[in-house]
N, C-alpha and C positions, 0 to 999 in steps of 0.2 A: 477635398483633400484627406480631410479626417477621415471619414469614411469607406473612402476608397480600398479595394483590395490590394495587397501588397503587389501583386504581379500581373496586372492585367495587359492588355491586348498587346504592348511590342513584343511577349513572351510567346509568340504563337509557334514560331518555329522550333523552339523545344518539346512543342505539344504535338508534333507530328514524327510520330514512329517511323523509321524508315524513310525512302527518298523523300524529299521536299520537292512538290513540283509548284508552279503558279496555282494549277486547276486545285490541288490539295491543300494551299494556304486560304484561296477563296471557300471552298468549301468549310474549312475549320472556321475562319470568321464568319460565314451566316451562320452557323449551328451556335458560334461562344455568343453571338451578339444575340440569338433568340434564347439563349439559357440567361443570360445574365438580365436582360429585359424583364425575362419571364419573373427573375428571382426579386428583381426591383417591383413589378407588377403586384406580386403577391406576398408585398412586405417583409420577403424571406431573405435581400441582399446585407441586411447589417443584423442579421444572427448567424451569417456564416463568413467566417474570416477569410478564406480565399475560395474562389470557385471558378471554373473553367471547362471547357470541351476540350476533349484531348482526343487527335485522330489517330485510332490504331492499324497498323499495317496488314488487317483482317477483313475481307470482304464476308457478307453473311447472305443467305439465302432468303429470300420471304417472299411473301404474295402481297401484291396491290391489285385491287381489282380482279381479273380474271388472268393476270400475269404474273409469272415469277418476276424478281427482282435479283440483281447481286450487286448489294452497294456496299461503300466502307461502312465500317462500324465507327460510331465516336462514343467514349467514354463520359460520362459525367461526371466531375470529380465535385466535391464540397468538403470541405473540413474546417473546424473550430480550433479555434488556440485560444489562449490567455495570454501567452509569451513569445509567440513567433517561433518557441524553440522546439518546442512537443507539439503534436495536433492530434485531433479525434475524428472521425467521418460525423459529418453533420447530417442530422435527423430529420432530413425531410420529409414533409408528407407524402402519402403515397400517389394522392389526386394531384399532386402538383408534378410528381414524377412521370405518372400517365401521362398528363397535359402535355407537358414539355417534349415527351420523347414522341407523343403525337405531331407535335406542333414541327418538330426538325424531319420527321421522316415525310411530311407532307409538304415542307417546304424548301428545305434545302436539296438540291442535286447538282451531280459532277455531271458534265456532258462529254469529257474526256480527260482519261487520265493514262 
């Protein structure tokens, strides 16, 4: 409990901007799980005061293999704080951000929304 971030899992609904659907909740749960797990696996969880994935009400065009994709956008938030009243963005390593973004893109899918 001491090292636990102050607002994990139960607050997912406020991290879905726009309409909340069962499919969006599942997408965010999957992305958030991978993000928090990666922070822990890379010994970064304790260096961050609060982290979480946020589902934006925006879709983005991309390319996977030979096909175009049109998928939701997930923002990865991480902040540091010493008092819980003020915060600054966490300086996460670029290699970590590259790896976790690929992990989320390759493993989190919504079949219907």
